[in-house]
Every structure is written in C-alpha cells, then in structure tokens.
N, C-alpha and C positions, 0 to 999 in steps of 0.2 A: 937687426931684423925689423925693428919698429920703424926705423928710418926708410928702410926699404920699402915696407908696406905702404908707408904714408906717401913716398914718392911715386908709387905705382897706382895709389888711388888717386892721387893728383893728377897725374898724367892722362889717367882714363877719363876723369870729369872734364878736362880741357879738350881732349879729343873728340869725345861725345858732343860737346857743344859746338865743335868745328863743323862735324858732320852736317848739321841742321842749319848752318849759317848762309850756304847758297841759296837754299829754298826760302828760308825767312826772309833773306835780303830780297830776293825777286818778289815775294808776296808784299813785303813793305813798300816797295817802289810801286807796284801795281795798285795797292790800295790807295796811295797818295795820289797816283794819276787818275784813278777812278772817281775820288773824292772831289778832285778839281774839275773833272769833266762833267759830273753830275751837277755840281754848283754852277758851272757855266751853262748847262743845258736848262735849267730851272730858274736860274737867276739872271744876272746882269753880265756873266762872263762873254769874253769874245772868241772868235775863232782862232785869232792869233795866239792867245793865251794858251789853247789847248791843242792846236794843230802839230805842235813840235813832237806831241807823244803819239801822234798818229803814224801807223805803218805805211810805207810808201803806196800800197794798193789803195788804202783807205783815204790817204791824203790826195790821190789822184782822183778819186771818185766823190769826195766830200770837200767842195770849195767853201769860200766864204759864203757865198749865196746860198748854197745848200744847207749848211750848217744854220743859217739865219732861218731858213724855211723849216728845218727840223725842229727848232726851237719853237717856232709858230705853231707847227702841227701838234707838238706835244702838248701846248697850252690850250689849243682848241679842240683836239680829239681825246686827250686824256684828262685834262685839267691842271690845276695847281697841285704839284706833288709837295706834300709838306714831310719833313723829317725822314729824308730817305736815309736807311740804316743798312750797313753790310750785314748779309744773312749766311752766305754761303759761298765757298771757293770750290770750284768744279775742275778737276784735272782728269779729262776723259782718258780711260785706259782700257785696252782690250788685251786678252791673252794672246791673240794672233799678232797683233802690230804694237802692243806696249802703248806708252804714253805718246800722244801725238804732237806734244809741244805746244799745245793751246790751253790757256787758263781761262776760265770764265768766272768773273765776280758778279754775284747777284745781290742786288740792293732791293728792298722793299719800302715803298712810301705810302702815306695816306693821301686820298684825293678827297673823299667826304666820308659820310658814315657808311656808305654803301659799297663804295669803290676804293681800290688800292692800286698802286702802280708797281709793276715788277721792271727793274732795269737790270739788263744783262751786257756786261762790258767783257768782250773777249780780248785776250792779249796773246801775242806770238812774240818770239824772240828774234830780234833783228839788230843786228850789229852788236851783240852782246848785251842788249838791253831790252826790256819788255816795251812793246810797242801796241796801241790799241789797234785791233783788227776789224772789231765789228761793234755796233751799238745797237740795242734793241730795247725798246720802251714800249711795253704793253700794259693795257688796262686789265684789272681782275676784279670779279666781284668778291666782297668779304662775305665769308659764311658766317651767319649769326648763329650763336650756339642755341640750340632748342633745349627746353626744358625737358628733363627726362620724365617720361610718363610711367606711373606706378602700374605694374602688372596686376591685375586682379589674380588672387590666389586661385591655384587650380585646385578642383575636388576630385 
C-alpha cells in the first residue's frame, strides 16, 4: 500500500510539472529574445543579430536601415535607457474569443530622475517558435511620491 501511494504521488508530481513545461519553455525563449533585442536597441547590437527572431511581417517592414533609424530615434527622443528590467507578461484573453496567441513582454528602464522608458515586445507563434511581432518604446514620466499631509482633527 505504501509503495502504491508513493508511486501515485511521484507520478502526480512529474505530470504536474510537465503541464507547465510548454508555457514556461515559450516564456523562457521569449524572455531570452526580448533581452537580446533590448540590448541591441539600446546598445551596440546589430540588425543581423536580432532579425532572425522577427516574424515574417516584421522582417518585411523593418530593414537594417529602419532598425538603425529606430535605434537613433530611441536615443534622441527617449534618451539613454538604463537597467531595463522585465516587469510583466501579458497574455490577452477574452471570454468571447479566448487567448489570441499574442504574448507581450513589458520592460521598464530609467532614463533620468524624472523619466523612465516602457518597452513592449509582442510575440506570435510562427513555425512552432515565438517570433517578435511588434516593438514599442515609449517615454513615461516617473511619479514622485508626495509626502502624506496630516489632516487636522475634526471637531
């Protein structure tokens, strides 16, 4: 009886970990791709290094020249993004249509004391692999914490 229970517990533990393997494997691949893409956008990376992870529509729209222009635009319009960190994975879902197959990874990075940058990288499944479908970099003001004001006691 004891051996049967142990075998059942072991098989349940192994099967439970296998159910999440597909989703975690895709997320790990997306995160690795997003990290490399962000490093190329804000650093010295090249189009050739990251374009292999682009979806076919993105690759058709973003050439090496447009990628270089995007890097320049980020530098001039947003500024130097420091320490971009992954903060959120979005998997859009509606009750009418279900999961739409698009994952969006959101990163935040500091620009200066008053501004930060939000980097969104969207992925789609193409040939059984996650591919970058969209890149969006936007400037966002940082909200400063205001000291709490003490309320006067009511009489």
